[in-house]
C-alpha positions, 0 to 999 in steps of 0.5 A, spaced: 868 902 328 872 906 332 872 915 332 877 919 330 877 925 331 878 930 325 885 933 327 887 926 328 884 924 321 889 930 318 894 929 321 894 922 319 892 923 312 899 930 312 904 924 315 902 920 309 903 927 305 910 928 307 912 921 307 909 921 299 914 928 298 919 925 301 919 919 296 918 924 290 925 927 292 921 934 296 925 936 302 920 938 308 922 945 310 916 946 315 910 942 316 903 947 320 906 954 317 901 959 321 901 966 321 896 970 323 893 970 315 892 963 316 896 956 316 901 952 311 900 944 311 906 942 308 912 947 305 917 942 301 921 944 296 923 940 290 929 942 285 925 947 281 920 949 286 917 953 292 911 948 294 906 950 299 902 943 300 895 944 301 892 937 305 885 935 304 884 928 308 878 923 307 875 918 308 873 912 303 868 914 299 867 922 300 861 925 296 866 930 293 873 930 292 876 933 298 881 938 293 873 943 291 874 944 299 880 949 296 875 954 295 876 960 293 877 964 300 882 958 302 886 960 297 887 967 297 888 965 305 895 960 303 897 965 297 897 971 303 900 966 308 905 963 303 907 970 302 909 972 310 913 966 309 917 968 303 918 975 306 920 972 313 925 967 309 928 973 304 926 968 298 926 969 291 924 963 287 919 960 283 914 957 287 907 954 287 901 951 290 899 944 291 893 940 293 894 933 296 887 928 296 889 924 301 883 917 303 883 913 309 881 907 311 875 910 315 876 904 320 884 905 322 886 909 318 890 906 313 893 909 307 887 907 301 890 912 295 893 919 294 892 924 288 897 929 289 895 936 284 901 939 282 900 946 281 893 946 283 892 953 282 
């Protein structure tokens, strides 16, 4: 069995999420948007919302749902970073925070399943 780094697994999950979002009519605006207050994995836009997406990628059969890792502290960092993005780009439109749970095969990182949670918090 091949050993993959956490970064490799995370990057693959983000790639799968980008494909999923595009397939569902989203335009990808940013990936890995970083500020001192945190990072947002994907910033996208659909017809109604500016969407900030946190991606959690896990190998098959995790012990807990990946979205549980997006705790209150993580949510605060995401909100602060989103606020920085909105201010930086002079935006005034409805936004929401989504979480994408990506499950991959531990041997080859092939996609097993995506659970996309709109308006997660």
